[in-house]
N, C-alpha and C positions, 0 to 999 in steps of 0.2 A: 395504362392505369398503373398507379403506384401499387395498389392491392396485389396486382398480377406480379410483380416483384420478389424473389424469394431471396433472401439474404444468404451469401455461401459463407457457411460456419469456418471462423478461422481455426486454424490449427494449433494448438495448444503443448508446450513442453511442460505446465504445472499440472500437478493431481488435482482429482475432483475438489479434493478437501480445501485447497488453496483458492482454487475457482469461486468456491462457496463462501470462502471469507470474503473474497475481493466483492462477491456479490452483495452479501451482507452490509458491508463497508459504503458501498455505493448506495445501497437502500437508506443507511443511517445517515449519511451525508444529505441525502434528499429530504428526508423526515425533519433533519435540523432544519433546514431551510423553512419549514412550513411552522416552524414552531414561535410562539412570540415571548417568551421568557429568554432574555440573553443567558441566566444560568442553565437552563434546559438547551439552548441552542449550543452553548460551549460544551456542556458534558456530552450530548449525544454527536457531536463533532469530534470529540477527543476519542471517544469510543470507536466511530469510524476509523481514526487513525491508528487505533490498537488493533483493530481487526484487519488491517492492510499490513500493517508490520507481522502480525499471526500470519498471514498468508506467504509473507516472503520466509518465515521462521518454519512454516510447514514445508517449504520445498528447499530449504537449504540448512534448516539447522540440525545441530548433529548433538546429542548427549554428550554432558560432559564425562570424561573418562580419568581424566588425573585425579590427582588423590582429594582437591575439593569434592568431587563427585557431586554427590547431591545434599550437603551440608547445609546450605542456605537457598532460598527461594531467592531469585533474582528477575526484575522486571523484565520485558519485552525490549523497552528503551535499553537496558544494560546489555543484552543477549545481541540486539540487533546489529551494532557494529562490529562484532566479533564475527558474524555469519555474511553481514553484506556491508563490509568497509565502506562502499561507494555512499551509503544511506546513514553515515555516521552524524552528519550536521543536522540531518532529519530528525535522527532519535533523540539529539541534543536537545532541538526544540521541542518535541513533545515530552519529553521527558522535564522540561523546565515548566509545563504547564500541567503535569499529575496533580501538583499540590492544589491548585486554582480549580480542576476538574473535581477534585474531593471536596473542596468547600462548596463549588457550585451543586453537587449532586446532594450535599447535606442541607441546601435549600438557605444557605447564608446569603444574606441579603447583600447585593452588590459585589459577591464573587467575581462575577463575569458581567463587564460593562459592553454594552452594544457593539460596541466599536471591538474589544478582544474576540467576542463571539463570531463577529463577521472576518476579522483578521484570521482567525482558527479556521473557519469555515474555508476561505479561500487558501490557507496552506495545505489544509486535508484534501482539497480537490487535486491541488497540484502535486501532492505526494502519491495520491491513488493513480491518477492518469501515469506518473513515473514507474510506479510498482507493477501495474498492469502490462506497461510497455516491456518492462523488465520481465515478468515472468509469463506472460501468455503470448509474445508474438516471438516466432522463429524466424529467423532469416532465410529469406528462400535461396537455396543455391543457385547458383548461377550455372548454366550448362556449360560444361565445357565443349569448347570449339578445337575440332582438329586444324593443326597449323594450315594446312592444304584447304580448308574450307574457308579460311578468311584469306586465300590468297599469298599467303608467306611461304616462300621458296626456301628461304634459308639461303647461306652462303657457302 
């Protein structure tokens, strides 16, 4: 019976704060799928992407120590490529949607079309899965096998 099966928790290398942000992103994406208004779906999905990026920054982010220091506030989309270069294209994609999100949140009619919202939700879902894999799965080390245990004699 399925209820008798207990899932085995995955070992995670991510801190609890990052895992919490990923859970919030997952919940936000699920919420976005239930909303009727394209503006609300778009804004909620974009927020899920932002929480996903924040999880990466919680794991990999480092405070600026150079002369720039804390002179100006930078968006997560500006910082993400510096801390996770492999996510630079995703960062550019979501940064490009930030203005639309602001317009959608302001309630500007037609800020996001149903297609815009659907496309963003699909992109955020893929980004979230990628980041979850990147942050929460640790490769399982293969056991070392002594050469004699596998029949290797050498020459």
